[in-house]
C-alpha positions as CSV (number, residue, x, y, z in Angstrom):
1,X,68.4,-46.2,-24.4
2,X,71.1,-47.0,-26.7
3,X,71.6,-44.7,-30.2
4,X,69.5,-46.6,-32.2
5,X,66.3,-46.5,-29.9
6,X,66.5,-43.1,-29.7
7,X,66.8,-42.2,-33.5
8,X,63.6,-44.4,-33.8
9,X,61.4,-42.5,-31.8
10,X,62.9,-39.4,-32.6
11,X,61.8,-40.3,-36.3
12,X,58.7,-41.4,-34.8
13,X,57.5,-37.8,-33.4
14,X,58.8,-36.5,-36.2
15,X,56.3,-37.9,-38.6
16,X,53.6,-37.3,-35.9
17,X,54.3,-33.7,-35.8
18,X,54.8,-33.5,-40.0
19,X,51.2,-35.5,-40.2
20,X,49.5,-33.1,-38.1
21,X,50.4,-30.3,-40.0
22,X,49.5,-31.7,-42.9
23,X,46.1,-32.2,-42.3
24,X,45.5,-28.8,-41.1
25,X,44.3,-26.6,-43.7
26,X,44.7,-22.6,-44.0
27,X,42.8,-19.8,-46.0
28,X,45.6,-20.5,-49.2
29,X,43.8,-24.1,-49.1
30,X,41.3,-23.3,-49.9
31,X,38.6,-22.9,-52.5
32,X,37.9,-19.4,-53.1
33,X,33.9,-18.1,-53.3
34,X,34.2,-14.4,-54.8
35,X,31.3,-12.4,-53.2
36,X,29.9,-8.7,-54.0
37,X,27.0,-6.9,-51.8
38,X,24.9,-7.1,-55.5
39,X,24.8,-10.9,-56.0
40,X,23.5,-13.6,-53.9
41,X,25.8,-16.4,-53.8
42,X,23.5,-20.0,-53.7
43,X,25.9,-22.8,-52.2
44,X,24.5,-26.2,-52.5
45,X,24.8,-29.7,-50.8
46,X,23.4,-33.0,-52.3
47,X,22.3,-33.6,-48.7
48,X,20.7,-31.5,-45.6
49,X,23.0,-29.1,-43.9
50,X,22.7,-29.6,-40.9
51,X,25.3,-26.6,-39.5
52,X,26.2,-23.1,-40.7
53,X,29.7,-21.1,-38.9
54,X,29.8,-18.0,-40.6
55,X,33.3,-16.8,-39.3
56,X,32.4,-12.7,-39.8
57,X,29.3,-10.3,-39.3
58,X,30.3,-8.8,-42.9
59,X,28.5,-12.2,-44.2
60,X,25.0,-12.1,-44.1
61,X,23.0,-15.2,-44.6
62,X,20.3,-17.9,-44.1
63,X,19.4,-21.0,-45.3
64,X,16.2,-20.9,-47.2
65,X,15.6,-24.6,-47.5
66,X,18.1,-27.5,-45.8
67,X,20.5,-28.5,-48.2
68,X,20.7,-25.2,-49.1
69,X,22.8,-22.1,-48.0
70,X,22.8,-17.8,-49.0
71,X,25.4,-15.6,-48.9
72,X,25.9,-12.0,-49.3
73,X,28.0,-9.7,-47.8
74,X,27.1,-6.5,-46.2
75,X,28.4,-2.8,-47.9
76,X,31.7,-1.8,-46.5
77,X,34.4,-3.7,-48.4
78,X,36.8,-2.9,-51.2
79,X,38.0,-4.9,-53.7
80,X,40.0,-7.8,-52.9
81,X,39.3,-7.8,-49.3
82,X,39.1,-11.2,-47.0
83,X,35.7,-11.0,-45.1
84,X,36.1,-14.4,-43.8
85,X,34.9,-18.6,-44.1
86,X,31.7,-20.3,-43.9
87,X,31.9,-23.8,-42.6
88,X,29.0,-26.4,-43.9
89,X,28.4,-29.1,-42.1
90,X,25.7,-32.3,-43.7
91,X,24.8,-35.6,-42.3
92,X,28.0,-37.1,-43.0
93,X,30.8,-34.2,-44.6
94,X,32.0,-31.0,-44.6
95,X,33.3,-28.5,-46.5
96,X,34.8,-24.8,-45.9
97,X,35.0,-21.8,-47.8
98,X,37.4,-18.7,-47.7
99,X,35.1,-15.8,-48.6
100,X,36.5,-12.7,-51.2
101,X,35.3,-9.9,-52.2
102,X,34.5,-8.2,-55.5
103,X,33.7,-5.0,-56.5
104,X,33.0,-6.3,-60.6
105,X,29.4,-8.0,-60.2
106,X,30.3,-10.2,-62.9
107,X,32.8,-11.9,-61.4
108,X,30.9,-12.9,-58.1
109,X,29.4,-16.4,-57.9
110,X,25.4,-16.8,-58.1
111,X,25.9,-20.2,-57.6
112,X,27.9,-23.1,-56.4
113,X,27.4,-26.5,-55.9
114,X,29.8,-28.4,-53.1
115,X,32.2,-30.5,-55.6
116,X,33.0,-33.9,-54.3
117,X,36.5,-33.5,-53.6
118,X,35.7,-30.6,-51.4
119,X,33.8,-32.6,-49.0
120,X,35.4,-33.7,-45.6
121,X,34.1,-37.1,-44.8
122,X,32.8,-35.8,-40.9
123,X,31.1,-38.7,-38.4
124,X,28.0,-36.4,-37.6
125,X,27.1,-37.5,-33.8
126,X,23.9,-35.5,-34.5
127,X,22.8,-38.1,-37.3
128,X,22.4,-41.8,-36.1
129,X,21.1,-42.3,-40.0
130,X,21.5,-40.4,-42.6
131,X,18.6,-38.9,-44.8
132,X,20.7,-41.1,-48.1
133,X,20.2,-44.0,-46.2
134,X,16.4,-43.6,-44.9
135,X,15.5,-43.1,-48.8
136,X,17.7,-46.6,-48.9
137,X,15.9,-48.5,-46.6
138,X,12.2,-47.2,-47.1
139,X,12.8,-48.1,-50.9
140,X,13.4,-51.8,-49.5
141,X,10.8,-51.7,-47.5
142,X,8.2,-50.4,-50.2
143,X,9.2,-53.4,-52.3
144,X,9.1,-55.8,-49.8
145,X,5.8,-57.9,-48.9
146,X,3.3,-56.9,-46.2
147,X,3.8,-59.0,-43.3
148,X,0.5,-57.0,-41.8
149,X,-3.0,-58.4,-42.8
150,X,-5.5,-57.5,-40.1
151,X,-4.7,-53.9,-39.6
152,X,-7.1,-51.4,-41.5
153,X,-9.7,-48.8,-42.4
154,X,-12.4,-48.2,-44.0
155,X,-14.7,-45.3,-45.6
156,X,-16.0,-43.5,-48.4
157,X,-14.9,-46.7,-50.6
158,X,-11.3,-46.6,-49.4
159,X,-9.1,-49.0,-47.6
160,X,-6.2,-48.1,-45.8
161,X,-3.9,-50.5,-44.7
162,X,-0.8,-51.2,-42.3
163,X,1.7,-53.0,-44.4
164,X,5.0,-53.5,-42.6
165,X,6.6,-51.8,-39.7
166,X,10.2,-52.0,-39.4
167,X,13.0,-50.3,-37.0
168,X,16.5,-49.4,-37.8
169,X,18.5,-47.7,-35.1
170,X,15.9,-44.7,-33.6
171,X,13.6,-44.7,-36.4
172,X,10.1,-46.9,-37.2
173,X,9.8,-47.0,-40.4
174,X,5.8,-47.2,-41.4
175,X,4.3,-49.1,-44.7
176,X,1.0,-48.4,-45.3
177,X,-1.2,-48.1,-48.2
178,X,-4.5,-46.8,-49.6
179,X,-7.7,-48.7,-51.9
180,X,-9.6,-46.5,-54.2
181,X,-12.8,-49.0,-54.9
182,X,-14.3,-45.5,-56.2
183,X,-14.1,-43.8,-60.0
184,X,-12.7,-40.7,-58.1
185,X,-9.4,-39.5,-57.9
186,X,-8.3,-38.7,-54.7
187,X,-6.0,-35.8,-54.4
188,X,-3.9,-35.8,-51.5
189,X,-3.8,-32.5,-49.4
190,X,-1.7,-33.6,-46.3
191,X,-0.3,-37.1,-44.2
192,X,-1.0,-36.6,-41.0
193,X,1.0,-38.3,-38.5
194,X,-0.7,-38.5,-34.8
195,X,-1.1,-39.9,-31.0
196,X,-4.7,-39.4,-30.3
197,X,-6.7,-41.2,-27.6
198,X,-8.6,-44.7,-28.2
199,X,-11.5,-43.9,-26.9
200,X,-13.1,-40.3,-26.2
201,X,-15.8,-40.1,-23.6
202,X,-17.0,-36.9,-23.0
203,X,-16.1,-36.6,-19.2
204,X,-12.4,-36.3,-20.2
205,X,-10.7,-34.0,-22.2
206,X,-9.2,-35.5,-25.5
207,X,-5.0,-35.2,-26.1
208,X,-3.9,-35.3,-29.6
209,X,0.1,-35.3,-30.8
210,X,1.1,-34.0,-34.2
211,X,4.4,-36.2,-34.6
212,X,6.4,-35.3,-37.6
213,X,8.2,-37.3,-39.9
214,X,11.6,-37.8,-40.6
215,X,11.3,-38.9,-44.3
216,X,8.3,-40.3,-46.2
217,X,9.0,-41.7,-49.1
218,X,6.4,-41.0,-52.0
219,X,5.7,-37.5,-53.4
220,X,2.6,-38.4,-55.0
221,X,-0.4,-36.1,-55.3
222,X,-2.9,-38.3,-56.5
223,X,-4.3,-41.6,-57.0
224,X,-6.4,-43.3,-58.7
225,X,-6.7,-46.9,-57.1
226,X,-4.0,-47.4,-55.5
227,X,-1.1,-45.5,-53.3
228,X,1.0,-46.2,-50.7
229,X,3.8,-45.0,-49.1
230,X,7.0,-45.1,-46.0
231,X,7.5,-42.8,-43.6
232,X,9.8,-42.4,-40.6
233,X,9.3,-41.3,-37.3
234,X,11.4,-41.3,-34.8
235,X,11.4,-44.2,-32.2
236,X,8.3,-43.5,-29.5
237,X,6.6,-45.3,-26.8
238,X,3.0,-45.0,-26.0
239,X,0.3,-45.9,-23.4
240,X,-2.2,-48.6,-24.3
241,X,-5.1,-46.1,-24.4
242,X,-3.5,-44.1,-27.0
243,X,-3.0,-45.1,-30.7
244,X,-0.8,-44.2,-33.5
245,X,-3.0,-43.0,-36.3
246,X,-2.1,-41.9,-40.2
247,X,-4.3,-39.8,-41.4
248,X,-4.9,-39.1,-45.6
249,X,-7.5,-36.2,-46.1
250,X,-8.1,-34.7,-49.4
251,X,-8.2,-31.2,-51.0
252,X,-11.1,-30.0,-51.6
253,X,-13.0,-28.6,-48.8
254,X,-15.7,-31.3,-48.8
255,X,-13.3,-34.3,-49.7
256,X,-12.7,-37.4,-48.4
257,X,-10.4,-38.6,-45.9
258,X,-9.3,-41.6,-44.6
259,X,-7.2,-42.7,-41.3
260,X,-5.5,-45.6,-40.3
261,X,-5.3,-46.2,-36.1
262,X,-2.1,-48.3,-35.0
263,X,-2.1,-50.0,-31.7
264,X,0.8,-50.1,-29.6
265,X,1.3,-54.3,-29.9
266,X,1.6,-53.6,-33.2
267,X,4.2,-51.2,-32.6
268,X,6.1,-53.4,-30.9
269,X,5.9,-56.4,-33.6
270,X,8.6,-54.2,-35.4
271,X,11.6,-54.8,-33.8
272,X,12.0,-57.8,-36.0
273,X,12.9,-57.5,-39.2
274,X,15.2,-59.3,-41.7
275,X,18.4,-58.7,-42.4
276,X,19.0,-59.3,-45.4
277,X,16.2,-56.4,-47.0
278,X,17.7,-54.0,-44.7
279,X,20.9,-54.8,-45.9
280,X,22.3,-51.6,-47.9
281,X,25.0,-52.0,-50.9
């Protein structure tokens, strides 16, 4: 091996070592949050938090809602003590903060929103489709024309209709609407998604499985004449003797309810969607 090649190899190895060192973060390079046992520190992310790690038992923490972390130090620390590090992992990034104790309540951080420059890009293997992308897809679907014309139900002068079923990754997006032909406003109590038996006989025990939607686009609590929504649910298969049902119930005890049953054959058509419609800018 000649001298020039040796020098090139040495420089390559040196640059690789330097790059790996530069990529590492130390406590001194982290954003610091000053905390006090009399103050609850709230850290807010701009998307759902999937994982939180607190490197010490000197800090108590929980997650009251999906994008907020609550932190509070336990007693026994002194001014300037480094209590530990909190790592927050969302659907698309992670952030780390050093936690330092302050004895002065006025210096404790009460509300911290994760800033753009503090977000480290992260490909979370547990997330195949982020919540932000789910809503973007759902909005495009909501604005698309209905492809289904013959899947509907009626009752109490209400008509519930299936508009579209799309599939993206490991999720189904179900687009449905309700028209109200009465003059009475419909106040929504709950929207249920269930897997139920198609036919119920006295000789058999019916089985109903409640499904949890991963996303629901429309949050309206009531409607006068028309309502439309798009919900996302993880892909599922079910036998022909069962149906996927969406039930929208009213708030009053004697209130109305309308239910739409979707056969498996209709679900199977979800594999055909328009690429342009689902293209996210």
